[in-house]
N, C-alpha and C positions, 0 to 999 in steps of 0.2 A: 298173480296178476290176471291169469286166464279166467279164474273164478269170478273176479270182479266184473270183467266184461260180460260174462254170462248173466250175472245179476242185473246189470244195466239193461241188457237186451230183454230180459224177462219183464222188467218194469215197463219198458216201451210197449211191449205186447199187451201188458195189462191196461195201460192207459188207452191204447187203441181199442181194446175190448170194451173198456168202460164207456168210451165215446160212442161206439156203435150201439151199445146196449141202451144208452140214454135216448138215442134216436128211436129205439124200439120200445120205449117206455118200460125199461127193466124194473123189476120189482125191488122193493126195499131189501128183501132178504138177499137177493143176489148182490146188491150193493154192499151189504154188510160182510158177505163172504169175501167179496173183492177187497174190502178194506182190511180184513183179517189177513188175507194172503199178502197184501202189501206190507203190513206191519212185520210179518214173519220174514219177508224178503229183506226188509230194511235191517232187521236184527241180524240176519245172516251176513248181510253186507258189512255191518259194523264189526262183527266177529272176524270176518275175513280181513278187514282193514287192519285190525289189531294184530292178527297173525302175520300179516305182511310187514307191518312196522317192526314187530319183534324179530322177524326173519332178517330184515335189513340191519337191525342192531347187532344180531348175532354174527351176521356175515361181516360187518365192519370190524367187530372185535377179532374175528378170526384172521382177517386180512392184516390187521395191525400186529397180531401175534406172529403171523407168518413172516412179515417183514423184519420184525425184531429177531426172529430165529435165524433168518438169512444173514442179518448183520452180525449176530453172535457167531455164527458158523464161519463167516469171513474173518472175523477177528481171531477166532481160535486157530484157523488155518494159518494166518500170518504168524501168530505166536509159535505154532508148531514149526514153521519154517525157520523162525529165529532161533528156537531151541535146537533144531537140527544143525544150523550153522555154528552155534556155540559149541555143540558137542564135537563137530568136525574140527573147530579151532582148538578145543581142548585136546583132542586126540593128536593134532599136529604139534601142539606145544609139548605134549608128553613124549612124542617121538624126538623132538629137538632136544628136550631135557635128557633123554636117554643117550642121544649122540654126544651131548656135552659131557655127561657123566663118564662115558667110555673114553672120551678124549682126555678128561681130567685124570682118569685112572691110568691111561697110557703115559701122560705127562708125569704123573707122580712116580710111575715105575722108572721113568728116565731120570727124574730129578733125584730120587732117593739115593742111587749110587753116587751121584755128584755131591749130594749133601754129606754122605758118608766120607767121600774122598776129601771134601773141603774140611770136615771136622778132623780127619786124620792129619791133613796138612797143617792145620792150626796146632795140633798136638805134637806131631812128629816132624813136620816140614816136608820138603821135597828132596828126594834122594839125588845126590850129585856124584857120589862115588861109593863103590862097594867091592870088597874082595874077601878072601878067607879070614882076614884079620879084623877088618873094621867095616862099618857101614856109616857113611856120613850124610846127613841131611841138612839142607839149608832151612833155617827157621824164620828169621826176620832180621830187620835192622832195628837194633835196640840200644841199650846203654850198658856199658861195663864200668861200674862205679860212676865216674864223671864224664866219660868219653863215649862218643858214638861208637858202635861196634856192630860187626856182622856176626850174628849168633848162629852156631851150628849145633846140631844134635848128633852126638857120636855114640855108636854102639861098639864096645870092645868085645870081640868074639873070643879072644884068647884068654889064656891063664896067666898073662903077664900084664904089668902096668905099661900102658902106651901113652906117649906124650904127643900132643898135636901142636905143630907150629905152622906159621904161614909164610910163604914166599911172596905171593902177589895175588891180588883180587881185582876183578873189574865188574862193574854193573852196567848192563845195557851197552857193553862194548867200550866203556870208559873206565880206565884204571883209576882206582881211588887214590887221590892225592895224599901225600904225607907218609910218614913211616908207621908201620903197623906194629902192635905189641901183642904177642900171643905165645904162650907156652903153658898149655893146660894138660894135666894128667887125667886119664880115664882108668878107673880101677878094672881089674880082670872081670870078665863076664858081667859087665855093667854098662849102663847108659847114662849120659849126662851132657850138659851144655858146655860148649867151649866158645870163647869170645876172641874175635880179632878186632882189637880196639884201635881207633885213630884219634890222636890228640887234636888234629886239625878239623875233625868232624867229617861227616858223610853227607853230601848234598842230596843224593838220590835215595830217598827213604822208602820208595816203593818200586823197586826194579822189576822188569819183566823177564830178564834172564841174567845168568851169572856165569863167569868164567874165572879160572884161577888155578892155583897150585898150593896144596898144603903138604906138609911133611909129616910122615908117620915115623916116630922114633921109639926104639926099644933100647933104653939106656943100659939094660941088663945084658944085652947082646945074646941072650939065651934063645930068643925066638928067631931073629934074623940079624944080619950084620948092620947094626946101628939104625939106619933109616932108609926110607924110600919115598918117592914122590906120589902124591895122590892128585892127579891132574883131571880137570873137568872143563868142558868147553861149551859155552852157550846153552846151559841147562835152563829150560823154560820154567819159570816159577809160578 
């Protein structure tokens, strides 16, 4: 822009010089030289104008690119922040998952023995009485042929046949109504089910605890003097 002003100033000087020279009857050669100088200056002016226009275009393109770059950098920065937040969330989730896995592992360690005990109870029942001769477990309320019955799992530890009979039973503190029928043999060094059957039925099919008295009999009288009582009170089932 500064070069354009210089050109314009030079032209004004030339016109002033031309005016003064005409007053002094300047020669034709001087006029021609002046005309040539004018033409050259106009050409230089034209070139400078084009350079200036090109410079404006280049500058405009650069400004546009710079703004686009700034916008892109802003978007990239926002995305990087979002990625960082996601990474932090993922790390937090991993920590929570790890805590839950540890809790599950701990619960499994607690549950496994309970499951084992529950399986054992289903297979062998809950122990209600034990001595050197027998071990008696409560199994369940079931059926002995056609009648409801309290089923026990009995282990005979001796070398003799033992017979199990029932004096009385109660479930959850309530004596089972009706007469019971029971006289089951258990072979030496063996295990087996014995049944206390009730012809009038058993109302409480899922008791929480049991009390009662069974009778252990050695009809051979070789192990002990005939019989003794196996008493149990409020055994939790």
